[in-house]
N, C-alpha and C positions, 0 to 999 in steps of 0.2 A: 504494500499500499504506500502511495505516495505520501511524504511528508507535507505539512502545511508550511506556508511562508511565515517567517518569523519577523515581526516588526517591532521595534521599539515606537513608542507614541506618547505623546504628553496626555497624562491621565485625564485631564479635563474634556479631552475630545472624545473620550469614550463614556461621558456622563458623570464621572466622579465629580462630587461637589468638593472641589479643592481650591477653587480660586479664592482670591482675597476677600470677596464678598459673600463667600459660602456657597456660590453658584458654580455652574459647569458651563461648558461650550460643546456640548454633544454635537458631532457631526455625523448625520445619518448615512451619508455616503461611506463613511469609514466602518460604522457599526453595522449597517443593515445590507450593504452591497459588498464592499471589499472584505468585510468581516467573515463572509462566507468561506474565504480561501486563506484568512490569516489568523494565526495565533500572536495576540498582541503582548507586548511586554510594557506595561504601563509605568512612566516615570513622571514624578511631580517633584521639581528641584526644591521648591518652597517648603512644601510639607516634609519631604526626606531630610532637609537639612534642619527641621525642628521647629519651624514657624507654625503658629496656630491658624485655625480656621474659625471665624474670619480674622483678618489682620490688616494693617495698613498697606496701601499699595507700595509696590516697589518701583523704582525707576533707575536708569542708567544716568550717571552724571560725570561730565568731564571736569576734573579738578584743575587747580591752578598749574599742575605739573603736566597737564594734557593726558593724564592717565584716566581711563574710564572706570568708574567705581559703581557698586550696587548698593543704593541707599534707599530708605524709606523715604517716601515723599513728605510724610509728616514727621518731623522730629529730626530727620536726616541722619539716623543711625546708620553706620557703614557696616554691611555684612559681606564685603567683597572677599575677604581672607577666608572666612568661614564657608561661603559658598564655592570658592574655588578649590579649597581643601576637600570638601565633600564630592565635587564634581570629578576631580582626578581619581578618587577612590572609586566612584560609581563607573566611570567608563572601563576601569580595570575589572570590575565585577561583570559589567556587560559583555566582555570579551568571551565569557563562558555561555552566553545565550545563543551564540552563533546567529547574530541578527542578519537579515538580509537587507535590512535598511531602517529608516527611522523617519516618523512624520512628527514635525515639531508645530507648536501653537504660534501662529504668526503674532508678531508685534510684542511678543512677551520679553520682559527684560532678562529673563532666564533661558527662554527657549526659542526665541524668534531667530531665524536663521539669516535674515537681512532685513534692512529697512526699519530697525528698531530705533525708537526716538532716544537721542542723547541730549540731556539738558544740560546747559552750561551751569557752572557752580555759582556764578554772580547772578544768575536769573537771566530771564529773556526767552526767546523762542527756541525750541529744540531743532537739532538737525535730525535727519532720517537715515543716517549711515551706520547704525549700530548693529552688533550682533549680541544676542542673548548669551549670558555668561556661560550657562551650561551648554548651549549650543555650540559655541566657539570651542570649547574644550572638547566636545564630542567630535566634531568635524575635524579638528587637529589630530585627534587619537585615531579616528577611522577616516582617512582623507579621502578614500575612494568609495565608501559605502554610500549607497544612494539615499539621499535625503530630500525631503520636501516638506513644505508647510501646507496645512490643510487648505488655506485659501487659495494657493497656487494650483491645487489639484482640481479646482473648478475650470481651469483653463483645458480644453480638450486635448491640445497638443502635449502639455506638461503632464497631464495625467496619464496618457497613453505611454509617453516616455518613461515616467517613473515606474509604471506598473510592469512594462516591459522589463525594465532592469531588475526589479525585484524578483520576477519569475525566473529570469535568467540566473540570478544569484541562488534561487532555491534549487534550480536544476544543477548547478555546479556543485553546491554543497552536497546534493544527494549522490553525485558521481563520485566526489571524493570520498564520502562516507562508504560507498560500496566497496572500497579498497580494490578495485580493478586495475590499478597501476597506470601504466603508459596506454595500454589498449583501451582502457575507459576513457582516458582524456582525449585520445585520438577520435573515439567515436563521438564524444561530446563536441569536439571541434568540428568534426564532418557535419554534424546537425546543425551547428549554429553559424556556419560560413556565410551563408547569405544575409542572416541577421546582423553579423559583425560588419559585413560589407555595406549595409545600409546606414551604418553609423560612422565608420571611417575606412576608407580604402587604403590609406597608409598603414594603419595598424593591422588591418586585415592581412596585408602582405608580410607585415612583421611577424605577426602570429603563425601564419604559414610556414616561414622560415624557421621559428622556433619549434614548431611541432615536427618538422621535417628532421631536425637534428636532436629532438628531445631526448633520445636514448643515450646520447653522448654525455648528458648531465645527470647528476644525482637526481632521483625523482622529486625530492622535496625542493630542490632549486628549481627544476622544471616547474613543478606545480606553482610555486610562488611566483615565477616570472609569468607563467601563463595567467594566472589569476589577476595580476597587476596589469597586464596588457588588456584582458577581457574588460576589467573595470574602467579603464581609461577609454577604451572604444565606446562602451555603452554610456558613458557620462557625456559623450558629444551628441547633440541632438540630431536627429534625422532631418533631412529637407526634401522638398518635392524632387529636387534635381537627384539627389542621392536615391530616393525611392525609385525614380524613373530608371535609373541605371540598372538597379536590381531587377526591376520587372522586365526590362529588355534582355538582360542576362538570362533571366528564366526562360523567356520565350526562345532564346537560342538552343535550348534543349529539345525543342520541338520541330527542328528544321525539316526533318524527313516524315513527320507525322501530320502536323496541321494541314488542312486544305487551304487554298488562297483565300477563301471567305473567312475561314476560322482564324487565320493570321490577321487578316484585315480587321476583324471584330476586336481581338485583343489589342492591336495597335490604336485602334479608335478609342477604346476605354483607357488605355494608357495616356492618350493625348488629351482625353477629356480630364483625367486626373491632374495632368500636368497644368491645364488651364483653369483648375479649380471648379470645374463643373460637376464632378462626382467626387465622393470620398474614397479613400484608399481601399475600402472593403469591396468596391465595385470591381477593379481589375484583380484583385486578390481572389474574390470568389470565382471569377471567370477562369483564372489560371488553376485554381483548385479542381474546377470541373475537368479541365483537360489533364490534369495530373492523374486524376481517377480513371478518366476514360481511356487514356493511353498507358496507363500502369507505369508512370515514371517513378521507379522505386527510390531513386536518389533524392527527388523532389518531394516524394511522400514524407521523407524524414527530416525535411527542412523546417526548423522551428519558425522561420521567417513567415512562412505561409499560415501558421497557426501559433502565434507567439503568446497568447493568453487564452482564457476561456471565452468562446463566443458570447456567452451570456453577459459578459460585461460590456459588450458592444462598443468597444474603444476605437475600432477602426472604422466604425460608422461616422466619426465625427472629426477625422483628420485627413 
């Protein structure tokens, strides 16, 4: 039985009443939709560091030395050192959770991954260039792990990219856990080739060279290098141009099988996608039809054509 995705998440997004005002910020997409495929590991920095519920609000403050501090908005008590000490310990603990990614609470002074308000110590208007204190330490400790904020997941392209990445992480974790050595990794790479190509042709070629010479390296070294390259590739966003390149690459496998009309139909749908007239699911569905019709065994194994459960409908909106 396949394992489930393991995601760290800000506790309030699951409905836990841990916010400064005693409330929560439950995100129904995370709990009711994505939750069907995910085991969540909830984290609330404020509660886990020992703060009460309710409590005064926290904020990031830039002091006179240009250092960013974490302080209560009322009274100004500084808990920077306490939060940083806890955060460094917490990310060490999270290593054992084998996380496939993390979803942070947007704009939080502890957990926002970008655009968090930083207030000047002397008063005045804040800038919006901050990173939550725990989020920063987490991302520094796990620099290539997929991370997102719940607000950004409402953008269809960002959502599809993030979910593709975490499903890929899960499959890699399962492959390594199976203990099938070089053979298992070669099989994993073979099934993910086109998906990697859709993210980065440069890294796709680099990974091909690594796999070709993998047995000349100790397996642990090969595994670490492969994982690093995979995560780097998947962190790069796909574009219409990259997707069209892969779709045309797939079409090349049918040179001797598609009739002139069938080929024309595929090219028409690819061009419609390029011009923004149809979502990616349209040419993908047509190609999947021909993969089954002409029994293209290699393409049947390509994760690119089925990167995540169709029930999530992610390719319908990109």
